[in-house]
Each structure stands twice: as structure tokens, then as C-alpha cells.
C-alpha positions in Angstrom: -10.6 -14.7 20.8 -13.2 -12.3 19.6 -12.2 -9.0 18.1 -14.4 -5.9 18.1 -13.2 -3.1 15.9 -14.8 0.3 16.6 -15.1 2.1 13.2 -18.2 4.3 13.6 -16.5 7.7 14.0 -17.7 10.3 11.4 -14.2 11.9 11.1 -15.5 15.5 10.5 -12.0 16.9 11.1 -10.7 15.0 8.0 -12.7 17.4 5.9 -13.4 14.7 3.4 -16.4 12.9 1.9 -14.4 9.7 2.5 -15.1 8.1 5.9 -12.2 8.4 8.3 -11.5 4.7 8.5 -11.2 4.5 4.7 -8.6 7.2 4.5 -5.4 5.7 3.0 -2.3 4.9 4.8 0.3 3.4 2.4 -2.5 3.1 -0.1 -4.5 0.9 2.2 -7.6 2.1 4.3 -6.8 2.7 7.9 -9.4 0.1 8.8 -7.8 -2.3 6.4 -4.6 -2.2 8.4 -6.5 -3.0 11.6 -8.4 -5.9 10.0 -5.2 -7.4 8.7 -3.7 -7.3 12.3 -6.9 -8.9 13.7 -6.6 -11.7 11.1 -3.0 -12.2 12.0 -4.1 -12.9 15.6 -6.3 -15.7 14.2 -9.4 -14.3 15.9 -12.4 -16.6 15.9 -14.7 -13.7 14.9 -14.1 -10.1 13.9 -17.0 -7.7 14.4 -16.8 -4.2 12.9 -19.0 -1.5 14.4 -19.9 1.1 11.8 -22.0 4.2 12.0 -24.8 6.0 10.2 -23.8 6.5 6.6 -21.0 4.0 7.0 -22.4 1.6 4.5 -19.6 2.7 2.2 -17.2 1.3 4.8 -18.9 -2.0 4.8 -19.1 -2.1 1.0 -15.4 -1.3 0.7 -14.1 -3.9 3.1 -16.7 -6.6 3.6 -15.4 -10.1 3.6 -16.7 -13.6 4.7 -14.7 -13.5 7.9 -16.2 -10.2 9.1 -19.5 -9.5 11.0 -20.9 -6.0 11.0 -22.8 -4.1 13.8 -24.4 -0.7 13.3 -24.2 2.1 15.8 -26.8 4.8 15.1 -26.7 7.3 16.6 -23.3 7.4 18.1 -23.4 7.5 21.9 -19.8 6.8 23.0 -17.4 3.9 22.9 -19.3 1.9 25.5 -22.5 2.1 23.4 -20.5 1.1 20.3 -19.2 -2.1 22.0 -22.8 -2.8 23.1 -23.9 -3.1 19.5 -21.3 -5.8 18.9 -22.2 -8.0 21.9 -25.1 -9.9 20.2 -22.6 -11.2 17.7 -20.0 -12.6 20.0 -20.2 -15.5 22.4 -19.5 -16.0 26.1 -16.5 -18.1 27.0 -14.1 -16.2 24.9 -11.9 -13.1 25.5 -12.9 -10.0 23.6 -10.2 -7.7 22.2 -11.3 -4.1 21.6 -9.5 -2.3 18.7 -10.1 1.0 16.8 -10.4 1.5 13.1 -8.4 4.7 13.2 -5.4 3.2 15.1 -3.7 1.4 12.2 -0.2 0.7 13.4 -1.0 -1.5 16.4 1.4 -4.4 16.3 0.7 -8.1 16.5 3.4 -8.8 19.2 1.9 -6.0 21.3 -1.6 -7.5 21.1 -0.4 -11.0 21.7 1.2 -9.8 24.9 -2.0 -8.0 25.9 -4.1 -11.2 25.3 -1.7 -13.3 27.3 -2.1 -10.9 30.2 -5.9 -11.2 30.1 -8.0 -14.1 31.2 -11.2 -15.3 32.9 -10.3 -13.4 36.0 -8.3 -10.5 34.6 -9.0 -7.5 32.4 -5.9 -6.3 30.5 -5.4 -2.7 29.4 -2.8 -1.3 27.0 -1.4 1.9 28.5 1.4 4.3 27.7 3.2 7.0 29.7 3.4 10.5 28.2 5.2 13.7 29.2 2.2 15.6 27.9 -1.0 13.5 28.4 -3.4 16.3 27.3 -6.5 14.9 25.7 -6.1 11.3 27.1 -8.0 9.4 29.8 -5.8 8.9 32.9 -5.0 5.6 34.5 -5.6 5.9 38.3 -4.0 3.5 40.7 -4.2 2.9 44.5 -1.4 3.1 47.0 -0.4 -0.5 46.1 -0.1 0.4 42.4 -3.3 -1.5 41.4 -5.5 0.1 38.7 -8.7 1.4 40.2 -10.4 3.3 37.3 -9.9 5.5 34.2 -11.0 9.1 34.2 -11.5 11.0 31.0 -9.8 14.4 30.9 -13.0 16.4 30.9 -14.1 14.7 34.1 -10.7 14.7 35.8 -9.6 16.8 38.7 -6.4 19.0 38.5 -4.5 16.3 40.4 -5.8 13.5 38.2 -4.8 15.5 35.1 -1.2 15.4 36.2 -1.1 11.6 35.9 1.2 10.6 33.0 -0.1 7.1 32.4 -2.8 7.2 29.9 -5.4 4.9 28.3 -5.0 3.8 24.7 -8.5 2.5 24.6 -7.3 -1.0 23.6 -8.3 -3.7 26.1 -9.0 -7.4 26.5 -11.7 -8.7 28.8 -13.7 -11.9 29.3 -16.9 -11.7 27.1 -19.4 -12.7 29.8 -18.1 -10.1 32.2 -17.9 -7.5 29.5 -21.5 -8.1 28.6 -22.5 -7.7 32.3 -20.6 -4.4 32.7 -21.8 -2.9 29.5 -25.4 -3.3 30.6 -24.7 -1.2 33.7 -23.1 1.8 31.9 -24.5 5.2 32.6 -24.0 8.5 30.7 -23.8 10.9 33.6 -20.6 12.6 32.5 -19.5 15.8 30.7 -20.0 14.2 27.3 -23.3 12.6 28.0 -21.9 9.4 26.5 -21.5 5.8 27.5 -17.8 5.4 28.2 -16.2 2.1 27.7 -13.6 3.1 30.3 -16.2 3.0 33.0 -16.0 -0.8 33.0 -12.6 -0.6 34.7 -14.1 0.5 38.0 -16.8 -2.1 37.6 -14.2 -4.8 37.1 -12.3 -3.7 40.3 -15.6 -3.7 42.2 -16.3 -7.2 41.1 -12.9 -8.4 42.3 -11.2 -8.8 39.0 -7.6 -8.0 38.6 -6.9 -5.2 36.1 -3.4 -5.5 34.6 -1.6 -3.3 32.1 0.9 -3.9 29.4 2.8 -1.4 27.2 3.2 -1.4 23.4 6.5 -2.2 21.7 6.5 1.4 20.5 4.4 4.4 21.4 3.6 5.1 17.7 1.6 1.9 17.6 -1.2 3.6 19.6 -1.5 6.8 17.6 -4.9 7.5 16.1 -5.9 9.7 13.2 -8.3 12.6 13.5 -7.2 14.9 10.7 -5.1 15.0 7.6 -2.1 16.4 9.4 -2.0 13.4 11.7 -2.6 11.1 8.8 0.5 12.5 7.0 2.6 12.2 10.2 1.5 8.6 10.6 2.3 7.9 7.0 5.9 9.0 7.6 6.1 6.9 10.8 4.8 3.8 8.9 7.2 4.4 6.0 10.1 4.9 8.4 9.3 1.5 10.0 9.2 -0.2 6.6 12.5 1.4 5.6 14.0 0.2 8.9 12.8 -3.3 8.3 14.4 -3.2 4.8 17.8 -1.9 6.0 17.9 -4.3 8.9 17.4 -7.1 6.3 20.4 -5.8 4.3 18.8 -3.6 1.7 20.6 -0.4 0.9 18.1 2.4 1.1 19.9 5.6 0.1 17.5 7.8 2.1 14.9 6.1 4.3 13.0 9.4 4.6 12.4 9.3 0.8 10.9 5.9 0.3 7.2 4.9 -0.1 6.0 1.3 0.0 2.3 1.0 -0.7 2.0 -2.7 -0.6 4.5 -5.5 -0.2 8.2 -5.2 -1.1 10.3 -8.3 -1.1 14.0 -7.9 -1.6 16.9 -10.3 -2.1 20.5 -9.7 -1.1 22.5 -6.6 -2.1 19.5 -4.7 -3.4 19.9 -0.9 -3.7 17.1 1.6 -3.8 17.8 5.3 -4.5 15.6 8.2 -3.4 12.0 9.0 -4.1 11.0 5.5 -5.3 7.4 4.2 -4.9 6.5 0.6 -4.7 2.9 -0.4 -5.1 1.1 -3.8 -4.9 3.5 -6.7 -4.6 7.0 -6.0 -5.9 9.9 -8.6 -5.8 13.5 -7.4 -6.3 15.9 -10.3 -6.7 19.6 -10.3 -5.6 21.6 -7.4 -6.8 18.8 -5.3 -8.3 19.5 -1.5 -8.3 16.6 0.9 -8.6 17.5 4.4 -9.5 15.9 7.6 -8.2 12.3 8.6 -8.8 11.1 5.2 -10.1 7.6 3.8 -9.6 7.2 0.0 -9.5 3.8 -1.7 -9.3 3.1 -5.4 -9.2 6.4 -6.3 -10.7 9.0 -9.1 -10.4 12.5 -8.0 -11.2 15.3 -10.5 -12.0 18.7 -10.7 -10.4 21.2 -8.0 -11.3 18.8 -5.9 -13.2 19.4 -2.1 -13.2 16.5 0.3 -13.4 17.6 3.8 -14.2 15.9 6.9 -12.8 12.4 8.1 -13.7 11.3 4.7 -15.0 7.8 3.3 -14.5 7.3 -0.5 -14.2 3.7 -1.9 -13.9 2.4 -5.5 -14.0 5.7 -6.6 -15.4 8.0 -9.6 -15.1 11.6 -9.2 -16.2 14.5 -11.6 -16.1 18.1 -11.2 -14.8 20.6 -8.6 -15.9 18.1 -6.3 -17.7 19.0 -2.6 -18.2 15.9 -0.4 -18.0 15.7 3.4 -18.5 16.1 6.1 -17.8 12.6 7.3 -18.5 11.4 3.9 -19.7 7.9 2.6 -19.1 6.6 -1.0 -19.1 2.8 -1.4 -18.9 0.6 -4.3 -17.9 1.3 -7.6 -19.6 5.0 -7.0 -20.2 7.4 -10.0 -19.9 11.1 -9.5 -20.5 13.7 -12.2 -20.7 17.3 -11.9 -19.6 19.6 -9.1 -20.6 16.9 -7.1 -22.2 17.7 -3.4 -22.7 15.0 -0.7 -22.8 16.4 2.7 -23.0 15.2 6.3 -22.6 11.6 7.0 -23.7 10.8 3.4 -24.6 7.3 2.1 -23.8 6.3 -1.6 -23.8 2.8 -2.9 -23.3 1.3 -6.4 -23.4 4.4 -7.8 -25.0 7.1 -10.4 -24.6 10.7 -9.6 -25.4 13.1 -12.5 -25.2 16.7 -12.7 -24.1 19.4 -10.2 -25.2 17.0 -8.0 -27.3 17.3 -4.3 -27.2 15.2 -1.2 -27.8 17.6 1.5 -26.6 15.6 4.7 -27.3 12.5 6.3 -28.5 10.4 3.2 -29.3 6.9 1.9 -28.7 6.3 -1.9 -28.5 2.7 -2.8 -28.0 0.9 -6.2 -28.4 4.1 -7.8 -29.8 6.2 -11.0 -29.4 9.9 -10.2 -29.9 12.4 -13.0 -30.1 16.1 -13.2 -29.0 18.9 -10.9 -30.0 16.6 -8.4 -31.7 17.6 -4.8 -32.2 14.8 -2.3 -32.3 16.0 1.0 -33.8 15.2 4.5 -32.5 11.8 5.8 -33.5 10.3 2.4 -34.2 6.7 1.7 -33.3 4.3 -1.2 -33.6 1.0 0.1 -35.0 -1.2 -2.3 -33.0 -4.5 -0.4 -33.0 -6.8 0.4 -35.9 -9.2 2.5 -33.9 -11.4 -0.4 -33.0 -9.3 -3.6 -32.5 -5.8 -4.5 -31.5 -3.5 -6.8 -33.4 -0.2 -8.5 -32.6 3.2 -8.1 -34.2 5.6 -11.1 -34.3 9.3 -10.5 -34.6 11.4 -13.6 -34.7 15.0 -14.1 -33.4 18.0 -12.2 -34.7 16.0 -9.5 -36.5 17.5 -6.0 -37.0 15.0 -3.2 -37.3 16.3 0.1 -38.6 15.3 3.5 -37.1 12.0 5.1 -37.7 10.2 1.9 -38.7 6.5 1.3 -38.4 5.2 -2.2 -38.2 1.5 -2.3 -39.0 -0.1 -5.2 -37.2 -0.9 -8.0 -37.8 2.5 -8.6 -39.3 5.4 -11.1 -38.9 9.1 -10.5 -39.4 11.0 -13.7 -40.1 14.1 -14.9 -38.3 17.3 -13.0 -39.2 15.5 -10.4 -41.3 16.6 -6.8 -41.6 14.2 -3.8 -42.0 15.8 -0.7 -43.5 15.4 2.6 -41.7 12.2 4.4 -42.5 10.3 1.3 -43.5 6.5 1.0 -43.1 5.9 -2.7 -42.9 2.3 -3.7 -43.7 3.1 -7.2 -45.1 5.2 -10.0 -43.6 9.0 -9.7 -44.0 10.7 -12.9 -45.1 13.4 -14.4 -43.0 17.0 -13.6 -43.7 16.3 -10.8 -46.2 16.5 -7.0 -46.3 13.1 -5.4 -46.6 12.8 -1.7 -47.3 9.9 0.6 -48.2 10.8 4.2 -48.9 10.0 6.9 -51.4 12.7 7.3 -54.0 15.3 9.9 -53.0 15.8 12.8 -55.5 17.7 16.0 -55.5 16.3 19.0 -57.5 19.0 21.1 -59.2 18.7 24.9 -58.9 15.9 24.8 -56.2 15.9 27.8 -54.0 14.6 28.0 -50.5 11.8 30.5 -50.0 12.7 33.7 -48.1 10.4 36.0 -46.2 9.4 39.1 -48.2 10.8 42.3 -46.8 8.3 44.8 -45.5 7.9 48.0 -47.5 
């Protein structure tokens, strides 16, 4: 199998400097979705046809398994496929896909390829109540496909036909090469239509067969930002359906965004307005509260993430309690039963089992042992303006509120730091360390009052 992906469209209606096929759907370029589908089909070769100024497309998505053909200037879909033909070999079947049709499914294409062959050309078609704008599939009295007519070239009777061309087809390479060489541009658009090869195939005695997609939405293309937004919702709805079918509780499937890969165990619950980016794994019994963002994270079984928390490049063990309004930044590793409460931020740190920072704390570049209590208002002072240093807090330490740990510094096992301490030297194990100004009371002191205006 050889796959040709047409991705040379300028996409002027997107009103963007970003080429149309690089516009994001679930945080991945439209063309990226199509290429992933082609790879899933285990194509022998994938050729991407790009247009003038499309070098940015090639730069963004180039890979060892891709070949690139340039179409400049654009002269229609037939002309685009012509540019790819020197890069593919006779003896195979060519599958034609489009870089702005991102939801086309692997099972649908497998069925299309199975219908094609050395003596058959296979078309993917759909039936529409309102086929305006699409090329119509014309059949003879016996129901055999005879040709495709573009809407601008169709007669009034032909425009009433409800079966339309999706543009996706599979044909033997040698035959395709022969037909493409015979294309003419004597039509309303003055372009070389790929659809004209259908009549040529019929004239050569090849059977033209049709298959239908599993869902009409698979064939939808993108021409403007409105259509892109509509396709995003369709895609996210499909993802949500897959999750709920697998047993995940999604409180409102219309308010879920998966912009990568989300892997869920049993009895996972996801509240509204959550965003998952990159690869996120939620083990059994995880509950994610409303308005959370998780990116490249692995969450242990039974963990609860309260609303408005942000989790990025983080691994956490079982039975953790996170948030609300907690943030873990890249390099965070949490053990089991770790509690991070409201307005706690952790970065590039490890926190071992049963330790807690329940509110208003910053832990950066630190290694925290087991059963440590980090009091409210505590911060690790890890940055001197030029370099970053680590803080080591051993097991069973109690840190009082409003403590500053000036790295590099170590707190020994079982130590206690009194509230308000600024620790700039190591604290010995098992002892209380306090650094405070002496408290005094001044007898007879009066609070200043504002002078009265004359």
C-alpha cells in the first residue's frame, strides 16, 4: 500500500499565518492526525504533497518514514496527485487521503482497501440530505458508478443526487499513473480534477466500487475556524464516548478536552472542564475534580485531585490528596498518601510517603522524606539569582509555619523547626531549631492617629 496525502491547500479562509494543515485539533496538527492514521495502516510509503510556502509544513512534521512532493502552483487535486507519482511504485495500491480531513478512521480505510484491487477502483462515498458543495456520484440503470461530476459542472438533475464523493479513494498505482497522464482542465475551475479518473476507469473496463465510512463525521474537512471548532467538539465527544464505554465516569462529556492520550483504570471519575495533555495515566479509583489540567502525568490508585489543580510532568503514588488550587511542576515525584493542599506549589522535588503540605507552601528542588509535615507559609529558598540548590528534609521532620529553608540545607531526621524560622544552616536530627527575633512588649506605647484637618 502506498498512501498519498494531499496537503497543499493554502487555507486562506482560516485567516491565519499558520498553514491550514498545521491548525491544531486536540493540540495536534490536522495533518498529524492523518499521518498517524496512515502509519496505523502500515503503509509501505507515505507521500505528502505540499504547496508553495509549505516548507513550514515539512519542517513541522518531517520524519524518516515520509516522502515529500511539492505542488507549485496549485492546479487541482489531479495535478497534486501527479506530483506524488514519481515517488511511488507500480504493483501497489495507492490510497488518496487529505491533510485537512483528520478524523478518517482506520477501520473505514481498511474496508476501502479491501474493496480495491488490481481490477477495481474503490471510492469512499456518503449520502447527504443536502449535498451542496460536493461532487455527485453518478450511476447507470444497473447501479454501477459511471463518473463523478463536480457541482459547478453538474446539471440541475445531477445536483439532486444525494450520494457524494468524499475524495478518498484507492486505485492500482499503474492504472492511476496512466489515467493521471490523460487528465484535462476543460472545466469551470480550469483545474485537473482527480475525480475525472472515475470515468476513465469505467471506460477501461475496471469495476468502480463504493464503501461508506463508519460515521459521516470521519469525512468532514476543515476550511475555516468555525469548522475547526465544530470538528474539535466532534473529536472530543468521540473520545468521551470511548472513555465512558470503557467504564470511566465522565460527569459531562461535553466539557472534557483530551489533547493527547488519556489512559484510565477502573472506577475513574472525571468532573467537568478538565484538560488532559500529553500522556496521562489515571489508575483505578482516581477522582479528578472540576477545572483541573493534567499534562504528562501518572496518578496512582485512589488519588483525589480537587478542583482547579494543575499537574505537569508529575508522578504520584496511591491515595494522594491534591488541591484544591495545588500545582505540581515538572520533575515532581510524590509517594503514597501525600497531601498537597490549597495554594501549594511543588517543582523538581520528591516527597515520600505520608508527608503533607496542606496549605500555602512552595517546595522547589527538594527531597522530602516520609511523614514530614510542612507548615503553612513555608518555602524552600532554592534560587540565589544565578544558581539553584537543593534542600534535604529527612523522615519525621515537623516544620512550623512561615519557615524559610535557604538552600543548600539539610534537616535531620525527626527534627522540629519552630514557626517563623529562617534556616540557613543544617538542622540537627531530633532537636528543635528556632531562629526568631526576641519578642518584646513596650509599655505605654500609643498607636499613631491621623491628624484632624483644621
